[in-house]
Phi, psi and omega in degrees: 000131174267139184225137173227120178231116184209142174272148178209192180223161171272125177234114181052048178066018178235128178287129182234124178297152180302328181298341180249008184267156168257169179298325179296328182296328189269355179290124180054033184271162171261132186280153173227146180240119183259129173226125181227128180242122180049048178064012177247126180289122177283320186241339195075224175252091179285119193268155172248132175266006178265179180286153187297316184300326181294321178294320178296321175304312181297320180295319178298318178294322179296318178300315180299319180292317181294323179297333179262012175081019183255154175300141181220149179224138170244118181260103194258057168197157179263181187293342181274354183286150175264004175209144186228115170276135174245117174264120186245131183236129178233114179296141177210089181064236181273007181229172176227131174276128182245127178228145173244126166260140175230109188244135178234134176261132184300325182269005178077017180238106181247016186297336180243018181263118177229097185300334180297338178303330185272004184268349185075237180291123182299334179294341181256011184304314188289318177295329178294314179300315183295319183287327180286316177053231182294344180277007182301322181301327182286345184264354181252162179305156185300332185272011179240153170231147182210153170223154181221143174241137177109186004284145175242128183275123181235153180297128182301311184298317182295315183296314181296321179298319181286326175298314180296321181296319181289330175291320178296321178295323177300319178296317180300328181273005175083019178273109180279137174216153184292142172296137181298146178299153177306131180252126179252115179296140178294129182237091180299139176271167180295137178307147184297129179277074189250021176062235181279359174274079190280098184216047178301142186210156175269131181224160175247132179279130177246124182286157177300142182201153166265113193243139178274105181273146174087191185244141166287165178300320179296317178297319179297321177298315181295316180293321178300318179293318179299317180293322179293317179292326174300315180296321179298316181292319178298321179295319179296326182276347183264105186300328182291343181261349183296128180079358182291319179198152176291141180259114180263097186304313183298322178294319180292321176301316179297319180295314180297321180295323180295317179292331179284353179301335177294340180259008180246145001269166172293141181208151185276136178226133175279126187227148166092184355283157179201164173244141182233146178303135174293325181236156172298160179298133186263169176300319179300316179295322180292322177298321177296320177297319177300320179288317183292315189256352179071031180269163181279163176291151179287175182296317180281135179303143179272106181230130177080108184304325186270358176279156178282152182275139177225181179074026178240159181270169173300320179300318178296314182296319179295321179295320177301309182301314182295324181300324181261023178058038177240185177218160163286148180291147168289166176304316183294319177297315181299315183290322177298318180291323188273321193258100180261136179057030177057033178286151179285327179237165182294338182258350182158200184256000181239139184294314183271148000269342189297328186300331180296332178293332179295337178240037182290138177293151002282133180288158177068006179250128173302151181232172182296128181297142179077004184274001178233064188296341178294344180264352179292152177269179186285354170279351182085020179262132189254157167061036183281323184229155182153207181290334181258118177280183181225137179290140168241164187282337190289154164287148182281111184220155178293147173291156175302122180095358178294147175291104187293330179298313179292315182300310183293329178293322181274332186229069186293339182253020188303322186297339180258007188247163174248157189280140168239133179236158172087355180149164175187069175079316187259153183302322188294340180271350186276066177224172178279356186240330183297149182213151174205173182243157177221156174296122184295342180267348183283138179274101186282113181289339179243037177227134176240189176200161172222168187241163173234155171233117183281132188243000000 
């Protein structure tokens, strides 16, 4: 099979590969991605309406993920585009399955459109595309149109070599791009040897480390501004809020910064080694627990074996973990597993565009674990942040050096509460650093959990 994978630019309405470009060509250029299989163009020149450096960043991150055997996606358009190509890559032994989604929003707004959302389990994305075929349009909302190509099996070595070559050429042309974040291959541990306590699970091993938990003052300032600007943009996009009240950005930044005081100051904690669930505990696992331990069903109805379980209390989650000789993660364990390269979110330091998927409709409903892989971190851990937070084992207490006046004013009942990380209904909590407390006996409808096994 002959394969050609190359990045290029549009020059005078003509797509030109980087190998034929000059440095002047790439200044303020629009990127194009060329894929040709056996002299047949799979995509033609699938264009990006975003800046060139951003596409190169995504390509560099995709190479890092593919080299470690992980699923990768390149989303090659920005939020202002009226159409978005998604290049999806799935490693499979010595080959890689390549699929293209091309999604168009009728109203020209694709900021919250993620076609992968409709695939269920991301591991089945490609078979899903193939089986749906021309019927794909019928499976998406009425206001969307989509087409898909693939999956096409391409040689892994050839594709990665050409990806690296186009990145090297980008460097030669002076296109700066961020080094990809450290990628940790998912390393499932051996299923738990628990006899008739049948609860085999996929986990990722985390090595022992001295880890800096929490936010520095500078990080808190930056995150507060990011959250405030996210809120400003969401308000602008929400027609029901337009004209409702003036949005004072500086005031909102101050408010967000005040709430983040609970995550300040950053401090070193010795952690590990431990293994943590790749996915939150599912309905299927909880049903098995009900049979094994004779416990009652949770408050929220159990629907869909592969969805995460919700509507349970911290006490319930802790009892589940202990029954299977596991634990809830400590705050430090959770943050070490979730927060790679001190990023604010599992995907980076900016809420958009991936963050909207964390609050994808329907709201307040548990979803299939692993079905939002764009939100997974580079360790391969899924569903860590979003509208549904996660229980940790710790009591909710101020960090050493926290401003107690501010902490006690915002969290007067903290001493009786347990920690929730990763989210709690509102957008501002859906970060790798925000924290709050909950009554351990309350059945949290927007809280899920996962377990750790200390090794």
